[in-house]
C-alpha positions as CSV (number, residue, x, y, z in Angstrom):
1,M,-64.5,-50.2,30.4
2,T,-60.7,-50.7,30.4
3,T,-58.3,-48.1,29.3
4,D,-55.5,-49.1,26.9
5,I,-51.9,-48.9,28.1
6,T,-50.3,-46.1,26.2
7,V,-46.9,-46.7,24.6
8,L,-44.1,-44.5,23.3
9,I,-41.5,-46.2,21.0
10,V,-38.0,-44.7,20.9
11,D,-35.6,-46.0,18.3
12,D,-33.5,-44.2,15.7
13,D,-34.4,-46.8,13.0
14,P,-37.7,-46.0,11.2
15,V,-38.0,-49.6,10.0
16,V,-37.8,-50.8,13.6
17,T,-40.3,-48.2,14.9
18,T,-42.8,-49.0,12.1
19,A,-42.6,-52.7,12.9
20,L,-42.9,-52.2,16.6
21,R,-45.8,-49.9,16.2
22,A,-47.7,-52.5,14.2
23,Q,-46.8,-55.3,16.6
24,V,-47.8,-53.4,19.8
25,N,-51.0,-52.1,18.3
26,R,-52.0,-55.7,17.6
27,I,-51.8,-56.6,21.3
28,F,-55.0,-56.3,23.1
29,G,-55.0,-53.5,25.7
30,F,-52.0,-51.5,24.2
31,K,-51.9,-48.4,22.0
32,V,-48.9,-46.6,20.6
33,V,-49.3,-42.9,21.1
34,G,-45.9,-41.7,19.9
35,I,-42.7,-42.4,18.0
36,A,-39.4,-40.8,18.6
37,H,-36.1,-41.3,16.8
38,T,-33.8,-39.2,19.0
39,G,-33.4,-38.8,22.8
40,Q,-34.5,-35.2,22.8
41,A,-37.6,-36.1,20.8
42,A,-38.3,-38.9,23.2
43,L,-38.2,-36.6,26.2
44,A,-40.5,-34.1,24.4
45,A,-42.9,-36.9,23.4
46,A,-42.9,-38.3,26.9
47,H,-43.8,-34.9,28.3
48,H,-46.5,-34.4,25.7
49,F,-48.2,-37.8,25.6
50,A,-47.4,-39.0,29.2
51,P,-47.3,-42.7,28.1
52,R,-47.6,-45.5,30.6
53,L,-44.8,-47.4,29.0
54,V,-41.7,-46.6,27.0
55,L,-40.0,-49.1,24.7
56,L,-36.5,-47.7,24.6
57,D,-33.5,-48.4,22.4
58,L,-30.1,-47.7,23.9
59,H,-28.4,-46.4,20.7
60,L,-29.8,-42.9,19.8
61,P,-28.0,-40.2,17.7
62,D,-28.0,-37.4,20.3
63,L,-28.3,-39.0,23.8
64,P,-27.5,-42.4,25.2
65,G,-30.6,-44.4,25.8
66,L,-29.7,-44.8,29.4
67,E,-29.5,-41.0,29.8
68,V,-33.0,-40.8,28.3
69,A,-34.2,-43.4,30.8
70,H,-32.6,-41.4,33.7
71,Q,-34.3,-38.2,32.6
72,L,-37.6,-39.9,32.1
73,R,-37.6,-40.6,35.9
74,R,-37.0,-36.9,36.9
75,P,-39.7,-35.3,39.1
76,N,-40.9,-33.0,36.2
77,Q,-41.8,-36.0,34.0
78,P,-45.0,-37.9,34.5
79,P,-44.5,-41.4,35.9
80,M,-43.9,-44.1,33.3
81,D,-42.3,-47.5,33.0
82,V,-39.4,-48.4,30.7
83,I,-38.7,-51.6,28.8
84,V,-35.4,-51.6,26.9
85,V,-35.4,-53.0,23.4
86,S,-31.7,-53.1,22.2
87,G,-29.2,-55.0,20.1
88,Q,-26.7,-54.9,22.9
89,K,-26.2,-58.3,24.5
90,D,-23.4,-57.6,27.0
91,S,-24.1,-57.9,30.7
92,T,-22.8,-54.4,31.5
93,A,-25.6,-52.9,29.3
94,V,-28.2,-55.1,31.0
95,R,-27.0,-54.2,34.4
96,A,-26.9,-50.5,33.6
97,A,-30.5,-50.6,32.2
98,M,-31.7,-52.3,35.5
99,Q,-29.9,-49.6,37.5
100,R,-31.7,-46.9,35.5
101,G,-35.0,-48.5,36.4
102,A,-35.8,-50.6,33.3
103,L,-38.4,-53.3,34.1
104,Y,-37.3,-55.6,31.4
105,Y,-34.7,-56.0,28.6
106,L,-35.5,-57.3,25.2
107,V,-32.8,-58.1,22.6
108,K,-33.3,-57.1,19.0
109,P,-34.4,-58.4,16.7
110,T,-37.4,-59.2,19.0
111,R,-39.7,-62.0,18.1
112,V,-43.3,-61.0,17.9
113,D,-44.4,-63.7,20.4
114,T,-41.7,-62.6,22.8
115,L,-42.8,-59.0,22.7
116,E,-46.5,-60.0,23.1
117,Q,-45.8,-62.2,26.1
118,T,-43.7,-59.5,27.8
119,L,-46.3,-56.9,27.3
120,Q,-49.1,-59.2,28.5
121,R,-47.1,-60.0,31.7
122,Y,-46.5,-56.3,32.2
123,A,-50.2,-55.6,31.8
124,A,-51.1,-58.3,34.3
125,T,-48.5,-57.0,36.8
126,I,-49.8,-53.4,36.8
127,A,-53.3,-54.7,37.1
128,Q,-52.4,-56.7,40.2
129,L,-50.7,-53.6,41.7
130,A,-53.7,-51.4,41.0
131,E,-56.0,-53.9,42.8
132,A,-53.7,-54.9,45.6
133,G,-53.6,-51.8,47.8
134,S,-51.7,-52.8,50.9
135,V,-49.8,-56.0,50.3
136,E,-47.9,-58.6,52.3
137,Q,-44.5,-59.9,51.3
138,Q,-45.9,-63.1,49.8
139,E,-48.1,-61.0,47.5
140,I,-45.2,-58.7,46.6
141,D,-43.1,-61.8,45.7
142,R,-45.9,-63.1,43.5
143,I,-46.3,-59.8,41.7
144,F,-42.6,-59.6,40.9
145,R,-42.5,-63.2,39.7
146,S,-45.4,-62.6,37.4
147,L,-43.5,-59.9,35.6
148,H,-40.7,-62.2,34.5
149,L,-42.4,-65.6,34.5
150,D,-42.3,-67.3,31.1
151,Q,-45.9,-68.3,30.5
152,T,-45.0,-70.6,27.6
153,A,-42.8,-72.8,29.7
154,R,-45.2,-74.9,31.8
155,P,-43.4,-76.6,34.8
156,K,-43.2,-80.4,34.7
157,S,-45.4,-80.5,37.8
158,I,-48.2,-78.8,35.9
159,S,-50.2,-80.8,33.4
160,A,-52.2,-79.0,30.7
161,A,-55.3,-81.2,31.4
162,T,-55.4,-80.5,35.1
163,E,-54.7,-76.8,34.5
164,Q,-57.7,-76.6,32.2
165,S,-59.9,-78.4,34.7
166,V,-59.0,-75.8,37.4
167,L,-59.8,-73.0,35.0
168,D,-63.1,-74.6,34.0
169,A,-64.1,-75.1,37.6
170,L,-63.3,-71.4,38.4
171,A,-65.2,-70.2,35.4
172,A,-68.2,-72.3,36.4
173,A,-68.2,-71.3,40.1
174,E,-70.6,-68.7,41.2
175,A,-68.2,-67.4,43.9
176,D,-64.5,-67.7,44.7
177,L,-63.1,-71.1,45.7
178,S,-60.6,-72.3,48.3
179,A,-58.0,-74.9,47.5
180,H,-60.1,-77.5,49.4
181,E,-63.2,-76.7,47.4
182,M,-61.2,-76.9,44.2
183,A,-59.8,-80.2,45.2
184,Q,-63.3,-81.6,45.7
185,A,-64.6,-80.1,42.5
186,I,-62.0,-81.7,40.2
187,G,-61.0,-84.8,42.2
188,V,-57.4,-84.0,43.2
189,S,-55.6,-83.5,46.6
190,R,-55.8,-80.2,48.3
191,A,-52.0,-79.7,47.9
192,T,-52.3,-80.3,44.1
193,A,-55.2,-77.9,43.8
194,R,-53.3,-75.2,45.7
195,R,-50.2,-75.7,43.5
196,Y,-52.3,-75.2,40.3
197,L,-54.1,-72.2,41.8
198,E,-50.9,-70.5,42.8
199,Y,-49.3,-71.2,39.4
200,L,-52.3,-69.6,37.6
201,A,-52.2,-66.7,40.0
202,E,-48.5,-66.1,39.1
203,L,-49.5,-66.1,35.4
204,G,-52.1,-63.4,36.2
205,Q,-55.0,-65.6,35.0
206,V,-56.4,-66.1,38.6
207,E,-57.0,-63.6,41.4
208,S,-56.2,-64.6,45.0
209,G,-57.3,-63.1,48.2
210,L,-57.6,-63.7,51.9
211,R,-60.9,-64.3,53.8
212,Y,-61.1,-64.6,57.5
213,G,-63.4,-67.3,58.8
214,P,-65.1,-67.7,62.2
215,T,-61.9,-69.0,63.8
216,G,-60.1,-65.9,62.7
217,R,-57.6,-67.8,60.6
218,P,-57.2,-66.5,57.0
219,Q,-58.2,-68.7,54.1
220,H,-56.9,-68.2,50.5
221,R,-59.7,-67.8,48.0
222,Y,-59.3,-67.9,44.2
223,R,-61.4,-66.7,41.3
224,M,-60.9,-66.0,37.6
225,R,-59.4,-62.6,36.8
226,M,-61.9,-60.4,35.1
227,P,-60.8,-59.0,31.7
């Protein structure tokens, strides 16, 4: 049984917080546990609810949002991640948010599909980190890419039909598959199969791992990510 990702929404506009609460609660695997309209209320709510994720506006009536982000990362606060949701579009604000540890920056008004895609990428990323344990640089690069990869923009080298064939083959397989085995299963080259498998792994739809064979050389294996 999976545990929902708990969310605290911080914004001084009740209309915004009401809309965000409804949008977030509709996304599978997420649950809003608190709403705060000031910086001090946000810090108190964060301490009380210990949310996994904070959706944070930069304009608050008592404290700058970036100061709230800074205080949320103090040792006496439980660990949590921050995604900024702000009407500010200048690069200085974006850079400052990154320096304060924000994982992502959404510009208001935020489209429902954009928010959903961002949170789904976030969920896939923390799931990968929870499962990874000790990771090599290649795996670290893949995890960071998956957090910011636009899943709606399919690369030109990726066709929808072949992508679905790969997913169908993985779903039907009784065990994980190598790129060579996938190539044989769907009738493409090994390089093509590997490209699709790596793309789906970046999206978080496929899990990848290493298996050492009799020769001692590692082989990449792939399987469907379990919900």
